[in-house]
N, C-alpha and C positions, 0 to 999 in steps of 0.2 A: 735767363728767363726765372722771375723771380716764382717762387710756388711756398707754400703752405703746408705744414704737417695735414691739415685738413685735405689738402687735395691729395696728397699720397695715400691716404685713408679710405679717399673715395676712387682712386685708381686703382688699387686692388681688388676692388669690387668688381669692374667693368668685364663683360664677355661679350658684350656687343659696341661697335663701334658706327654710328651712322654719321654722313657725313652731307651737306651742303655741298652744293658744285659750284656755280657760278660765286664768285670770290671766296670761295674756301679751295677746292680741288683746282681751280682756275685764276687769273688776275682778276674776276669779274667782267673784262672786255668781251664784244661779241667782234667777230672778226666776220663779213659779209662781202663773200664772192661776189664778182660780176652776174651770176645768174641767181643771186639770192641763195645761194649758200650759206649757211653759216659754219666757223671754225671757229675753235675755242684751244686756247693754249694750255697743255697741263705739263707739271712739274716731274721729269722721269723720276728724283728720289723720293718725292711723295708716292708714286709707284710701285719702289721698292718694299717701303715702309708698309705698305697696304700686304703685300706678298706675304714679309714678315710677321704683322699680325696672323693671317691664316695661319701659318706655320706654328705658331705659338699657340692655337687653338681657337682665337679668339673669332669673334663672327664679326662681319663689315656691312654695310647696307648705304643706301644712297637714297635721300627724299630731297626732290629739288621741284621749283617749281618751272623750270623751263622742258620741253620738250626737243630731244636731241637726238640724231642718228649716231654723230658720234660720242654723245653720252654711250650706249648703247656696246658702240663697238670698243669704248677705254672699258667701261667695265668687266664686258666680257674677258678681255686681254688681260685684268688684274683680279678675275675669277669672284667677282663681287657678285653674287646671285641676286641678292636682295634691291632690285631697284625699282623706285617708285619716282616716275617724273607725270609732269602736268600738275604738281599737287602745291598749289603756292600756299592753301590751308593745309598745312602738313599733320594736323591730329589725327586725322583719319587713318590716314598710312601708319605713323605711330601706333598708334591702338591695335591694328594690324599686326604689324610685325611683332610688338610684344607678346601676342597673342600666340602668332604663329609659331614664334623661337621660346615659348613660356616664361620668360624673363619678367623680372619686375624692373622698376625705375630705378633703383641703386644699382643696377648691374648693367647701366645703358649710360654711355658716352655719347656725346653730340657737339658737333664742332660745327659753329655757324658764324655768321656775319655781319648778317642785316637783320630789321625785324620783323621779316617774317619768320623769323628764327625762333623768337623769343616764345611763342607759347610751348615748345617742344624743350625748350630751355629749360624750362620753368617746372619741366615734368622728370626730366633724366637726373643721374645721379653724378655725374659727370660733365656738367655743362662746360664747353672750351671755346673760345674765339682766337681768331685769326688778329694780327697785329691791325690792322688797318679794320678792322671792324666797326660799324658803328658804337658810340658812347655808351646807350644802352643793352648791346649785346653784352660789352665789357664789362658792365655791370654785374651783367647776367653770370657772369663766368667766375668758375674758380680755378679757371687757370687760362691765360692768355698767352699766345706765340709771342717770341719775338720777330716774325717774319709775316710779312702780309699774305694773305692768299693767294695763291697758284706760285709761289717761291720759296718752298719748303715749312710753310706753319705744319702742316698736316704732318709731314715724318718729324717736326719737333714734337708735337704733341703725340703721336704714338709713339717715340720713344721714350717721353715720360712714362708714358702707362706701361710700358715694358719693363722700363727700369724698375716702377714701383712695384711690380709684382714679380720682381728677380727673373724676366727670363730674358734679358736683353742680354746677357755677356753668354749665355749659350748659343744665343743665333750667331752674335760677332763669332764666337768660338769655330762655328760651324763653316763659316768659309775660312778662315784661318788653318782649319785641318782639311781645307778642300772637299768638303763634303757634296753630295748631289744638288744641283742648283735647278733640279728640275722643279717645275711648278713657279718659280720665282719669275719675276716681270717689272719692267720700270715702265 
């Protein structure tokens, strides 16, 4: 993954990471069962990365355009308490999050993949894109993953932020020292 000194500087300030879902936490596919139920695949390493973000003291949130019971379950499993569903125009949810958590734009990262993500990406201090994002989103990002959405992009971007903040090595050392894995999820 290519990055600049500017990307590192911006990552150092991040206190909240916001994720889009379809095309970022998932591969963008929607699988429909015989009774009309929707299924989405989530990547386990992305999930562990999210729980490591919490362990490092950062907050996470989701803002997505679609509604999904599967997402409610996944967010609960990963201890993501700030979940905004059904927000194709994500600006109001973003403003609410920022006010609720007392953060400024420069302290927020947003991971996106499609045009509906551009308004938020233009506001946050650390806009990031998955490898298969549309060109406009890639141009708006300060960092682009080597991986497509739903296939490790979130984990790679999380690791970049945690390494920039000097927190990654301690998290890895915790596994090597066999510290408690309580609160972790994949």
